[in-house]
N, C-alpha and C positions, 0 to 999 in steps of 0.2 A: 540494627533493627529500629524502625521508627516507633514512636510511642503508640501509634494506632495499631501497629502490628503486635507490639508487646501485649496490648489489650486483647487482641484477637487470640493470641496464643495462650493466654493465661486466665482470661476472665471466664466465669461461668456463662452458660448459654443465655441467661436472662440479661446479661450486661448490655449496655448500649454505649456507643462511642459518642462523645460530645460533638455536636455539629460544628465543624470548622471549615466546611466546604460550601461553595455556592449552592443555592437550591437548584433542583432539576429544571425549574421553569426558566432559569437563566440561560440554559443551553439553546443553541440555534440549530434548527434542522438544516441539513445539507440541502441546498437549493436544487440538487439533482432530483430530489423527491417531488419538488414543485413542478419542475420541467416534465418529469415523467407523468405526473398527474395531468398536466395540461395536454400532453401528447395523447394520453389514454382517453381523455375526454373528447379530444378532437376525433380520434379514431372511432369512438362510439357513435359519432354522427355519420359515419360512413366514409370518412376521408381515408385515403391511403397514407399512413404515417410511417416514416422510416426512422427507427430509433438509433441515433448515433450519440445519445446523451449518457448512457450508462456503460460502465466498464465491466461488462459480463461476457465472457466468451460464449459464442453461439455454438461452438463445436462440442460434441459430447465427451464425457469422461471416457478414458480408454477402457476397453472391455475387460482387459486383464485386471484392472483395479476394481472394477465393479464386481467381477467374479470373486476376487479375494475378499471383498466385503460381504458378499452374499454367503460364501462358504463359511466365513467366520461366524455369521449370525446363525447359520444352520448347525454349526459345531458347538453352539452354546455360549458364544461370547456375547451375552446379552445382559450381563450383570455388572455391578459396580467394579471398578478397578481402583487402585490407589489414586488419590486425587491428582497427583502429578503425572499419572500415566502408568500403563502396564510396564513392569520392570523389564520384561523381555524385549518389548518394542523399544523402550528407551535405550537399552543396551545396543540394539541393532542400529538405531539412528545415531547414537554417539559415534560409532565407527564411521558412519557416512559423513557426519559433519566434521569430524576430525580430519578426514581426507580433504573435504571441500574447503574448509576454512584454514587449513595448514596450521593447526594448533591442537594440543591435547584437549579432548572433550570426554569427560566421564559421564556415565549414564545419569548420575544425579543432576548434571547440568542441563539435561534435556527435559523440558516440561511440555506436556501436551494440553493445549487450551482450545476452547471453542471459538476459533476465529482469531486472526492476528491482531485485531483491534484490542483484544484483551491483553496481549503482550505489552503494548504501550500503556494500557490502563494500569496493569499491575506494576510496571516499572515506575510509573508516576506515583502511585500510592505508596510505594516502598521508598522512593528517593526524594520526593518533592514535599517540602513543608509549605504552608501558606506563605505566599510572597516570593517563593523561589522562582527562578526564571528557566525557561526551556527554549532553546534555539530551534526554530522550525523553518523549513524552506518556504519561500514566498515567491511565486505561487507554489502551493503544496496541497496535499490531501486535506480537505477541510476538517475532518474528524480529529486530526492532530490537535488543533487549537482548542476544540471543544473539550477533549479529554483533559488537556492541561488545565483549563478553567474548572472542570469538575473536580480535579484534585486540589484546587486552591492555588495553582501555580499561575505564572504570568507568561503567556506566549510571546516570544520575541522573534519576529520574522527576519530572516536574512535573505537579501534579494537574489533572485536568479534572473539574469537579464538576457534577452534574446541576442543582443550583440555579442555576448560571451558564450553563446550556445546553451544558455540556461544552466551552465556549470557554476558552482559556488566560487565566488572570489574570496579567497581565504583572508585577505586583508579586510574585506567588508565583514566577514564573519568574526574575525578577531576583535574588531572594533566594538562588537556587541557583547563580548564576554565581560562579565562583571563578577564581583564576589558572590552574587546570588545565583550564578549560572550553575545548574545541577545536571542538565542533560542536553545533548545535541541530537537531533534526529536527522539522518541522511537517508536518501532514497534514490537508488540507481539500479536499473533504469527507473526513470522518474515519471510519476503521475502529477500533473497532467501533460508535461512537455515532451516526454519521450527521450529526455537527455540521458547521457551516460557519463559517469565520472571519468576524468582524464588522469593519466598516471601522475602528472605533475601536481594536480590538485590533491590526489591521495597522499603524496609525499608531504605536501605542505600541511595537510590536515593532520597527519600523524605527528608532525613536529608541534602543531598547536595543541593537540591533546596531551602530549607529553609535558608541555609547559604548564598545564592547568590541571585541576582536579575533577573536572566534570566527566560524566559518563557519555557514551555514544550508543544510540540505538540505530542499528542498521535495518531498515525496512527493505526486505528482499522479496517483496510481493511479486515482482516481475522477473525474477530469476529465470533464465532460459529464453527470454525474449529480448535478446541483445545481439544486434547486428553490427556493432562497432568494431568487433575484433578484440576489444579490451577485456581482460579477465579481471573483473572487479574484485573477486575473492583474493587473487594474488596481489593486487594493488593495495588492498586494505589489510593484508596479513601482518603488517608491521604495527598496527594499532595495538596499544597495550591490552592484552586479553582480559586483564582484571577489570577493565573499564568498558568492555564492549558487550552489549546485549544484541543478539541476532533475533530478528523477528521474521519468521517464515510462514507463508501461507501457500497452500496448493490451489487456492481458488483461481488465480489467473494463470499460473504456469502449467497447471494440470486440468484446467476446466472443471474445477471441483467447488464452485462457489457454494452450492447448497450443502456440502458435506461439513462445513464449518471446521476445517482442519487447520488449526494454528499450531505452530511449533516455536518454542522459545529455547534458545541456547544461552544460558545464563553464566555470568562469572561464578566460580565456585562459592564465594562468600555470600552471594545473594540468593542462591538456589533455595535454601531452607526458608527464607522469607517469602519467596514467591510460592512455595509449596503451602505455606500457611494461608495465603490468600486463596489459593485453589481450593483448599479444604473448606473455606468459609464462603465460597461463592458458588461455582458451577458444579462442585463435587467431583466430576470427572467427564472427560470426553467420552462419547459412546464407545463401548468396548469394541464393537465390530468395526467401527471406523478406525480406531487405533490399529487394529490388526491388519488393516489394508494399507497402512502407511509404508511398511517395507516394500510392498509390491509397487506402490506409487513412486518410491524414490530410488529403489535399487534393483528391481527386477530387470532382466535382460530386455524384455519387451518394451520397457519404458524408454530406453535410448532410441529405439526405432520410432516409437510413437511420438516422442518429443521432437525429433528431427522433422517429422512430417508436419507436426503442429506448428513449429516455428516457421517452417517454409511457407505454410499457408498464410500466416500473418505477415511474413516478409513480403509476399507477393501483393497482399492487400495494401501494405505500407507503400510499396512502389507505385501502385495505382493511385493511391490517395495523394502522395507527394506530387506526382506528375500532373494530376488534375488541378490541385490547388495552385501550383506554380503557374498554371496557365490562366488562372482567373484574374480579372481586373480587380484592382484595389486590395489585393491579398499579398502579404509578405509572409514567408515561412522559413523557419529554421527546421530543416528536415529532421524528424525524430530518428534516433539511433537505437531505440529500444521500446519496450512496452507495446501497446496497440493503440496509441493516441497520436493525433496531430494537433498542434496548438497554433493555428495561424493567427497572425496579426491582421485584424480587419478594421483597424482604426481609420484607414484612409477611406472607408465607405461612408464615413460621416455620421455614424450612429453609435451611441454607447453600446457596449457589448450585450447588456441585458435586453435592450430594445431590439438590437440586431437579432438575437436568438428568438425573441417573441415574434418578430415579423417573419423571420425565416420559417418558423413553425406554422404560423397562421396562413402565410401566402404560398408555401411550397409543401408543407407536410413533413419537413425534415427537422428533427429535434436534435439540438446540440446544447452544450453547456456554456453559459457565459463565463469568460475567463476571470471576471472579478469574483466569482464564487470561490476561487482558489487563493485569494489574497490580493492586496493592493497592486502588486507587480504583475498580476494577471489581467488587469484592466486593458481593454482594447483588443483582447483575444477571445477566441472561442475554442472549446475542446471538442474534437470529433473522435469518436471511437470507431475504429474499423473492425467492428465485431458483428458485421452483417455479411451474408453471402456475397460474393463478388458482384453478381448481377444487381443486387439491391444496393450495394455500396456505389456502384457506377451510376445507378439511377439517382441516388441521393446527391452525388457530386454534380450530375447534370442539372438537377433542380437548383442547387446552390449556385452554379455558374450562371444560369439564367437570372437568378435573383440578383447576383452581383452586377450583371449587365444593366438591370433596371436601375440600380442605385447609381451606377457610373453615369 
């Protein structure tokens, strides 16, 4: 347990922890918010804007999940639960994740948190001392680096290159491991590239983790949106379980962004530390949301709904890939998962941020500049295919015409 956690666990309520972290004003806002604001301002003038910049599913949450939540609220599940979650729900989810992850999982290892960002935040607060290093994918979800800085750590990017299908090169990764490395974050399917880990990469990663003492955080935000045929859980089952933290969110996989349903599967020896943080921060996830999680993850209706949901995004993926590959000055590594495409538009002759600004201003299509996701994202843009097919096709038509004007 870190010194900060010891203080939380033992100090009276009036105690304060000495500041050892960077001030909040040092954090940088994810530029998606700036793009969304610009898109909304343009729409307010009467322009028809198509939003491809944010990764939020447009499809509704499955009705059986909503019904489970409503029934729970009506049945009185509107009070506090234990900070780490309702014991009955945690027990149910432990069985689910034991089967999924191919390892023993006790109820105490399952913690319910308000959104998966908190899983990484709690892991960093528990494991990282000021100056410790955290290995992050580059390009990668921008919040990773900001949370590392907030915890006083040092983000160290490992490159994901389009020539390698945006899959980590383990030699590149190993070269960045030092005595200060405390945590490695992996994300498959990957935001923003849509890449999926390869079996050989998983084997090499397992060997690397066994050689060192750092932890691994598996960000599984896009579980279920994987069209590669690769079973990531099976590939990563050989990682040392005492060093693996699994971060799960139903926001993307179950169209439940607004529910703030985050699930952590913790190594047994860290679970009590994480529970201390939960006690002193969010208190608990809303009880009626917790009671809907078994329906979301294990109800028979979920398998049917998930198959339809994945098929819808796979069809949109095929539309997006075909149209991007037909555009001038565009190179694309086709995504194998998630609901993003990450085309290289560097041949268009504009920096990616300028490209995104002009595309929005001239066509009404909002996309994210690739440099928002790290140095190795430069020269790319991220498109989310989270619009209905007719709107997605319209956006791609507009982008095609824009690319022709640049060519």
